[in-house]
N, C-alpha and C positions, 0 to 999 in steps of 0.2 A: 571465419568458418560458419556456414549457415547451419542453424540448429534445428531446422524443421524436418526431422526425420520421422517417418510414420510407421515403420515396420517393426518397432521395438515392442517388447512385451510391456503391458501396463502394470501398475501397482495398485493395490487396494489399500484403502485407509482404515481408520479405526471405526468408531461408532457411526450409526446411521441416524443421527438426530435431525437430519434435514439440512438442505442448503441454506445459506444466508440469503437475505432478501435480495431479489433481483434488482439490478440497476435499471429501474423502469424508466419509460418515457424517452429512451435513447433511440438509436437507429433500430429499425425492425429486425427481428431475428434473421440471420443470414442462412440458416440451415433448416430445411424442412426435414432432412434426414439427420441421423446422429452424426456428431462431429467426429473427425478422424483422430484428434488428439486434444489435450488441454495445453494451452500456452499460458503459463503463469508469469506475471510481471510484477516485481517490486516497483514501488513508486520513487521514493526519495533516493537520489543518487544513481538510479537506474534509468527510469523514464526521464526524470528531471535532473538538472545539473547539480542541485543541492537540496538540502532539507527544506521541506515545504511547511512543516508545522510551525517552526520558529518564525519563518517569513510571514506566515498568515497572522500569527499573533502580534508581531511587531507592526505589521501594516494596520491591523485593527487599532492598536494603541495610537498610532499616528492620526487616525481618523477620529479617535475618541480620547483626546489627551487628558480629559478629566479622570481617566482610569489609570494614568501613569503612576500615581502614588501607590496603587495596589501592587505594582510590579517591584517595589523596592526590595522585598526579601528574596527575590528570585536569584540574584547572583550567589547568595549563600546556599540556596537549594542546589544550584549547579555544582558548587564546591563539594557539597555532601555527596552528590552522585559520583563526581569524579574520584572522590576518596573511597568509593564503593561502600559507603554507609547506607545508601538508599538505592533502590533499583529503578529501572526505566519506568515502570508503572507509577511509582511514587512521584518521580520527576514530572511525568506527563500530566498527572492529575493536579499537581501543585501549580503548574503553569496554567492549566485549564481553569482551575478555581480562582486563581489570582486575577486573571485577565478577562475571563468570559462569564463567570458565574453571575446569574441574574439577567443576562442579555437575552432578549426575546428572539425567537427564530427569525422574524422578518428583518430584524436589524442584522443578524448574521448573514442572511441571504443577500442583502444589498451589498455587503462587503465581499461576499463570496464571488459574485458575478464579476466585479472589478478585478479581484485577485486572480481568478481563472483566466480572464482575458490576458493578464500580464504573463502568467505562466505559459499559456499557449503561444504567445507572441515571442517570448524571449527565454523561457526557462527550460525548454525540452532539449535533451540530447538529440542531435540530428538522427543518429542511428536508431533511436526508439521508434520513430515514425516508420522507418523502413522495415524494422522487424515486425511491427504491427501489420503493415501492409502484406508482408510475406506470409505471415500466419493466417491472415484473413483470406488471402488468395488460396491457401492450401486447405481451407475448410476446417480450420481449428477453432475451438471455442476459446475466446480471449478472456482471461480472468486477471484483474488487478488484485494483488494481495499486498496489503499495506498496513503498517501500524498507525498511519495517519487517521485523522478523525473523519467521521462520516459526513459532517456538514460541508466539507469541500471535496473529499475523496470521491464520494458517489457522483456528484455532478461533473467532476473532472472525468471520471470513468465514462459517463454517458457521452460527454463531448469528444472523447477520444475513440468512441465506438466499441468499448468493452461490452462483453455479454453479461458479466457479473463483476461485482466489486465486493471483496471480503476485506473488512477494515475494522478499526476500533470505533466504537459507538459512544457518543456522549449521552448522558442521562438528562432528561428534561422534567420540570415539575408540571403540575396540572395546568398551569397557564402557558406552557410552552417556552419556559425560560431555562437556560442552561443551569444545571445545579452545581457543576464542577466535579461531579463523579462520573464514572464510566458505566455504561449499560452493558454489562457482560465483561468478558476478559479483554485484556490488552492484546491486540493481534500482533504480537512481537515474539521472536525467538521460537521457543517450543509452543507458545500459544498460537502463533501463526501456523505452525505445522498441524496442530489439532484442528484448526478451522479448515484447512485444506483437506485433511483426512475425512472430516465429516462431509464436506462437499463432494469429494470423490466417491465416497461410499453411497451417497444418496443419488447423485446425478451423473456420475461419470465412471462407474466401476469398470475396470478393465482397460481403460484408455491409457495410452502413453502420456506421460506428464513431462513437459518441457518447462524448465524454470530459469528465469533470468534474475540475477541480483548482483549488487555491487558490494554487499557488506557481509562480514563474517557472522553477524547476528542471525543471518538466514541460512547458516550451515545445516541446521536440522532439516529445513525444507529442501535445500539443494541435494542433500544426501538421500532424501526420499524420492526425488525426481528420477524418472527414467533417463532424462538428459539434462544435467545441470550445466548452466552457462554462467560464468563469472564475467560481469560487464564492468569495465573500468574498476577493477576490484580494489578494495582496501588491502593494505600490506598483508594483514593476516589471512584474508581470503585468498590472495594471490599465492601465498605459500602453500595453503591447503590445496588449491586448485592444481598447482604444479605437481604436488605429491600424489594426489588422488586422480589425476587425469581429467579434470573438468575442462571443458572447452572455455576459451576466453575470447572476448570480443571488445573492440574499442568503438563505442558509440558516439565519440566526439567528432568522428570524421564523416 
């Protein structure tokens, strides 16, 4: 089912603290006039076939094996999370600190380019490119909304032609090295919805919001959207989508 309907009423978000930083240096803006709708795309499992954060970190470790001993406590951290003793933000920062703390930006950037080449060559769901083309042709503003980290999510967004990227941001010290902490909130669950509401209030009030996601963690955002679409959904999201009448699409074809 094509999800690009434009005659629906928009929804307004929460505070007006301003939009997140634009994904600069990508393709030039496509619309001299106001866009007709916002098209929000989750990244992991929606645009891509699988999680990108873990793949990014594992790839970095393979290129920098001297850091492998730092990852020894991470299986225990995963067990803590699975037992619901720790939340997603704690797990994300634990992995970030163990593997990347102290790494300068230029070292990250070198690995990021290789990683993104691999993602674009082999890691995308075929339907994601078709959906992006469909919304671009319809004059919609394309927004990637992801819990993934800025050091690869933003350049990936530029390479895919997104107008903006809302993502989790890593903190850096005065010398430009990763500290292992986050700069702001984790763009996940309710936090992702707050980011979108701020963006809508500042830059897109009144526009219809079309949202694509594969995971039940995005239910707050999907329920906010004018037009929610479950893409290759998790079991829990599929149950909710069937019950609440969300559209569903298979982007593996």
